[in-house]
C-alpha positions in Angstrom: -36.1 31.7 196.5 -32.3 32.0 196.1 -30.5 30.5 199.1 -31.2 28.0 201.9 -29.9 28.9 205.3 -26.1 28.8 205.7 -25.6 28.3 202.0 -24.4 30.2 199.0 -25.6 27.7 196.5 -28.2 29.0 194.2 -31.5 27.1 194.2 -33.1 26.2 190.9 -36.0 28.6 191.4 -33.5 31.4 191.9 -31.5 30.5 188.8 -34.7 30.7 186.8 -35.4 34.2 188.1 -31.9 35.3 187.5 -32.1 34.2 183.8 -35.1 36.5 183.4 -33.2 39.3 185.0 -30.2 38.6 182.8 -32.4 38.6 179.7 -33.9 42.0 180.7 -30.5 43.4 181.5 -29.1 42.3 178.1 -32.1 43.9 176.3 -31.8 47.1 178.4 -28.0 47.4 177.8 -28.5 47.7 174.1 -30.3 51.0 174.6 -27.7 52.5 177.0 -25.4 54.9 175.3 -21.9 53.7 174.8 -20.5 56.5 176.9 -22.4 55.5 180.0 -20.1 53.2 182.0 -22.7 51.2 183.9 -22.3 48.4 186.5 -24.6 46.1 188.3 -23.6 45.5 191.9 -24.9 42.3 193.4 -25.3 42.7 197.2 -25.5 39.6 199.4 -27.3 39.4 202.7 -27.8 36.8 205.4 -30.2 36.2 208.3 -29.0 37.0 211.8 -28.2 33.4 212.8 -24.5 33.2 213.7 -22.5 31.0 211.4 -19.0 29.4 211.8 -18.6 26.5 209.4 -15.6 25.2 207.4 -17.0 27.0 204.4 -18.1 30.3 206.1 -16.6 31.6 209.3 -19.0 34.5 209.5 -22.1 36.0 207.9 -19.9 38.5 206.2 -18.2 35.7 204.3 -21.5 34.0 203.6 -23.1 37.1 202.2 -20.1 37.8 200.0 -20.2 34.2 198.7 -23.9 34.6 197.9 -23.2 37.7 195.9 -20.3 36.0 194.1 -22.5 33.0 193.3 -25.0 35.3 191.6 -22.2 37.2 189.7 -20.8 33.9 188.4 -24.2 32.7 187.3 -24.9 36.0 185.5 -21.6 35.6 183.7 -22.6 32.0 182.7 -25.8 33.3 181.1 -24.1 36.1 179.1 -23.6 39.2 181.2 -20.2 40.8 180.7 -18.0 40.3 183.8 -16.7 43.8 183.6 -20.3 45.0 184.2 -20.6 43.2 187.5 -19.4 43.6 191.1 -20.1 41.6 194.2 -20.3 42.7 197.8 -21.7 41.4 201.1 -23.4 43.1 204.0 -23.8 40.1 206.3 -26.8 40.3 208.7 -26.4 44.0 209.2 -29.1 45.3 206.8 -32.2 43.2 207.4 -35.5 43.9 205.6 -37.3 42.2 208.4 -36.0 42.4 212.0 -38.1 39.5 213.2 -37.0 36.1 214.4 -39.7 34.0 212.7 -38.6 31.6 209.9 -40.4 33.8 207.5 -38.5 36.9 208.6 -35.1 35.1 208.6 -35.9 33.7 205.1 -36.6 37.3 203.8 -33.2 38.4 204.9 -31.3 35.6 203.0 -31.3 37.5 199.8 -29.5 39.4 197.2 -30.1 42.9 195.9 -29.2 44.2 192.5 -28.0 47.8 192.2 -27.7 49.4 188.8 -25.3 52.3 188.7 -22.6 54.2 186.8 -19.0 53.5 187.5 
């Protein structure tokens, strides 16, 4: 939904889903006590296909770029930047170890982790 292979560009369907998440996060943040210093970490992942392009020399770089794309988009739709962080895990934490197109697509993803600073 979010990313095509070898890309950190958010697809329209992914943007629509992120808007829903941002709206929920904004609503939720109103009820979090002020003394709770929370952060949303956006974690980028890739499939296991090796990459070495002008834009991304490795899957580490691609996964980090994916996380950063999401962070920038969330800022655009009103999430405070000081509440966001981006990190990338490359291909090293797959949710599906298979080699099918479906398995590879599942691993091209982001995860959102809500935590305290």
